[in-house]
C-alpha positions in Angstrom: -2.2 14.1 5.7 1.0 13.8 3.6 1.3 14.1 0.1 0.7 11.3 -2.5 4.1 9.9 -3.2 5.4 9.3 -6.8 5.3 5.8 -7.5 7.3 5.5 -10.0 10.6 7.7 -7.7 12.7 4.9 -7.5 11.1 2.1 -9.4 14.3 1.5 -11.5 16.5 1.0 -8.6 14.2 -1.2 -7.5 14.0 -3.5 -10.5 17.7 -3.1 -11.2 18.2 -4.4 -8.0 16.0 -7.3 -8.0 17.1 -8.7 -11.4 20.5 -8.2 -9.9 19.8 -10.6 -6.8 18.4 -13.3 -9.5 20.7 -12.9 -12.4 23.5 -12.5 -10.6 26.9 -10.3 -11.5 27.3 -11.5 -14.9 23.0 -10.9 -15.8 22.9 -14.8 -16.7 20.2 -17.1 -16.7 22.1 -20.2 -17.1 18.5 -22.7 -17.3 17.8 -20.5 -20.2 21.2 -20.1 -21.6 21.5 -24.2 -21.8 18.1 -24.5 -22.9 16.7 -21.8 -25.0 18.2 -20.9 -28.6 19.7 -17.5 -28.5 17.4 -16.7 -31.6 14.5 -17.9 -30.2 11.1 -15.9 -30.1 7.9 -16.1 -28.4 5.0 -14.8 -26.7 3.9 -14.8 -23.0 0.4 -13.5 -21.1 0.2 -12.6 -17.6 -2.9 -13.9 -16.4 -4.8 -14.0 -13.1 -5.2 -17.8 -11.3 -7.4 -15.9 -8.5 -9.9 -13.0 -8.5 -8.0 -9.6 -7.7 -7.0 -6.2 -8.5 -4.2 -5.4 -10.8 -1.3 -3.0 -9.1 2.2 -3.0 -10.5 1.7 -3.5 -14.6 4.3 -0.7 -15.1 7.0 -2.6 -12.8 6.4 -5.7 -14.9 7.0 -3.9 -17.8 10.3 -2.2 -17.3 11.8 -5.9 -15.6 11.4 -7.1 -19.5 12.3 -3.5 -21.3 15.5 -3.4 -18.5 17.1 -6.3 -20.2 15.6 -5.5 -23.4 14.1 -2.6 -24.5 12.8 -4.6 -28.1 10.5 -6.7 -25.5 6.9 -5.7 -26.7 4.6 -5.4 -23.6 0.9 -4.5 -24.0 -0.8 -4.0 -20.9 -4.8 -5.4 -21.5 -5.7 -3.5 -17.9 -4.4 -0.4 -15.9 -3.7 -0.7 -12.3 -6.7 -0.5 -10.6 -8.8 -2.7 -12.5 -10.3 -6.0 -11.1 -9.6 -9.2 -12.5 -11.4 -12.4 -12.3 -9.6 -15.9 -12.8 -8.2 -16.3 -16.2 -8.5 -12.7 -16.7 -5.3 -11.6 -18.9 -3.6 -8.2 -17.8 -0.9 -8.3 -20.3 1.0 -10.0 -23.6 4.6 -9.9 -23.6 6.5 -10.6 -26.9 10.3 -10.9 -27.7 13.1 -13.2 -27.0 12.3 -16.3 -25.1 15.2 -15.8 -23.0 14.6 -12.3 -21.7 10.8 -13.4 -21.0 12.2 -16.3 -19.1 15.1 -14.1 -17.2 12.3 -11.4 -16.1 9.5 -13.6 -15.4 10.0 -13.7 -11.3 10.8 -10.5 -10.7 7.8 -9.5 -12.9 5.8 -11.5 -11.0 7.4 -10.9 -7.9 6.3 -6.9 -8.4 2.8 -8.0 -9.8 1.9 -10.5 -7.3 3.1 -7.9 -4.3 1.3 -4.9 -5.4 -1.9 -6.3 -6.2 -2.0 -8.4 -2.9 -1.8 -4.8 -1.3 -4.4 -3.5 -3.8 -6.6 -6.6 -3.8 -6.3 -6.5 0.4 -7.5 -3.0 0.4 -10.6 -3.5 -1.9 -11.9 -5.6 1.0 -11.2 -3.2 3.7 -12.9 -0.2 1.8 -15.9 -2.9 0.0 -16.3 -3.5 3.8 -16.9 0.4 5.1 -19.3 1.1 1.8 -22.2 3.1 2.7 -20.5 4.6 6.1 -18.0 7.8 6.2 -15.0 6.3 6.8 -12.0 6.1 4.9 -9.6 3.6 4.9 -6.1 4.4 5.5 -2.5 2.5 5.3 0.9 3.4 7.3 4.0 3.8 7.5 4.2 -0.3 8.1 5.8 -0.7 4.8 8.5 -3.0 3.1 11.8 -1.1 3.5 12.5 0.5 0.2 9.4 -0.4 -1.3 6.6 2.6 0.6 6.3 4.5 -2.7 5.1 1.4 -4.6 2.9 0.1 -1.9 1.2 3.1 -1.1 0.3 3.3 -4.8 -1.3 0.0 -4.5 -3.1 0.9 -1.7 -4.6 3.9 -3.7 -5.2 1.3 -6.6 -7.0 -0.4 -4.3 -9.6 2.3 -3.4 -7.4 3.5 -0.2 -5.9 6.4 0.9 -2.5 7.3 2.0 -1.6 8.2 5.8 1.3 10.1 6.0 4.5 9.3 3.9 7.2 9.4 6.6 8.2 11.4 9.5 8.9 14.7 7.2 5.4 15.1 6.3 2.7 15.4 9.1 3.0 15.8 12.9 1.7 12.8 14.5 2.3 12.4 18.4 1.7 8.9 19.2 1.8 7.9 23.0 5.2 7.5 23.1 5.7 11.1 22.1 3.0 12.0 24.8 4.6 10.1 27.5 7.9 11.7 26.6 7.3 15.3 26.5 4.7 14.6 29.7 1.2 14.3 28.2 -1.4 15.1 25.7 -1.6 18.8 26.1 2.2 19.3 26.7 3.3 17.3 23.4 0.4 19.6 21.7 1.6 22.5 23.0 5.2 21.7 21.9 4.4 20.3 18.4 2.2 23.7 17.9 5.1 26.3 19.0 7.7 24.4 16.6 5.2 23.8 13.5 3.0 26.1 12.5 2.7 24.7 9.0 1.4 21.1 8.8 -2.2 19.7 11.1 -1.3 18.4 14.4 -2.8 14.8 15.3 -2.7 13.1 18.9 -3.1 9.6 19.5 -5.7 9.2 22.4 -6.0 5.6 24.2 -8.8 6.9 26.7 -11.4 9.4 26.7 -9.8 11.3 29.2 -6.8 12.0 26.6 -9.7 13.0 24.2 -10.7 15.7 26.4 -7.2 16.9 26.6 -6.3 16.8 23.1 -9.8 18.8 22.5 -9.0 21.2 25.1 -5.2 22.0 23.5 -6.8 21.8 20.1 -5.8 19.6 18.3 -6.2 19.1 14.5 -6.9 15.4 14.8 -6.9 12.6 17.3 -6.6 9.1 16.6 -8.6 6.9 18.9 -6.1 3.6 19.7 -7.2 0.4 20.6 -10.5 1.6 21.9 -13.2 -1.3 22.3 -16.3 -0.5 20.3 -18.3 1.3 23.5 -15.3 3.6 24.3 -15.4 4.4 20.4 -18.7 5.7 20.6 -18.7 7.6 23.3 -15.5 9.2 22.3 -17.4 10.3 18.6 -20.3 11.5 21.0 -18.1 13.6 23.0 -16.3 15.0 19.8 -19.3 15.8 18.0 -17.9 16.6 14.8 -15.2 19.3 16.5 -12.2 17.6 14.7 -11.8 14.3 12.3 -11.4 11.2 14.2 -9.4 8.1 13.2 -9.6 4.7 14.6 -6.2 3.1 14.8 -4.9 -0.4 16.0 -5.3 -4.1 15.4 -8.3 -3.7 12.8 -9.5 -6.5 10.8 -11.4 -7.5 7.8 -13.9 -9.0 10.3 -13.9 -6.1 12.7 -13.6 -2.7 10.0 -17.2 -2.8 9.7 -18.4 -2.3 13.2 -15.5 0.1 13.9 -16.7 2.4 10.8 -20.0 2.1 12.4 -19.3 3.9 15.3 -18.8 7.1 13.2 -15.2 7.8 12.9 -14.4 9.7 9.7 -11.0 7.7 9.1 -9.4 3.9 9.9 -6.0 2.9 9.8 -4.7 -0.3 8.8 -1.2 -1.5 9.0 -2.0 -5.2 7.7 -2.8 -3.2 4.3 1.2 -3.4 3.7 2.2 -5.7 6.6 0.1 -8.6 6.2 -1.4 -8.5 2.9 -0.6 -11.9 0.8 0.5 -12.2 -2.7 -1.8 -12.7 -5.2 -2.1 -16.1 -7.4 -0.4 -14.7 -11.5 1.0 -16.4 -13.6 3.1 -15.8 -17.2 2.4 -18.7 -19.6 4.0 -18.9 -22.7 1.0 -18.8 -25.6 1.4 -20.2 -29.4 2.3 -17.2 -32.0 
């Protein structure tokens, strides 16, 4: 519904904040200062320890370069690539102190974003062969929305609206406050003639009301499978249909086979587990 966000917008600010959180106001790693000579140089590799879809390579590279622009970061894969256990995503060369100072920040970005991409890819694979498109939601980590939605795209998913400003989506509370589906749609259309207007429907009666009021998209919220199928039959392709509410990897295939056009999955960003990646020093 909304435009794709720029994944690099605000990225430097996020990385700076993460480094400051880890290194403190004096930007110091007391362990590395104590244990490693200032002139020591070395190399490290970022390795996958499980099967995954990579996302966040640029964030990892910037974490090292922000501390020391002379650090060399060579990415061996692009975001969206699949890695098997043992696969190498990148090689870092330079000051050993810098490598160890930025290691955790780089991994935090990579593991989180690759986790989102990996989970998204599983949902996309689960609906393969149907017409359903997997969408994300606004259930993102505060401040990380652009890069988490970017990670969804790396996993083969599609972004829903970016925020409350770039699409009209009348949810149940809007409908209730406006006095019903038809009234909510009427008010929204009189206010905004630019954006397509989607409305949430929890019952078949609300689906009928949305159709009569010329909704541009209907969200079928928390419907069981028989009700989803009846809604698809009644709409008969007149407007796109989106299923939402509690969709899991175990249920998404059955939902897609009901014939909906889109399936929105909040879990892509609010419940994606971090993947297992490591940064290991290697001999020159």
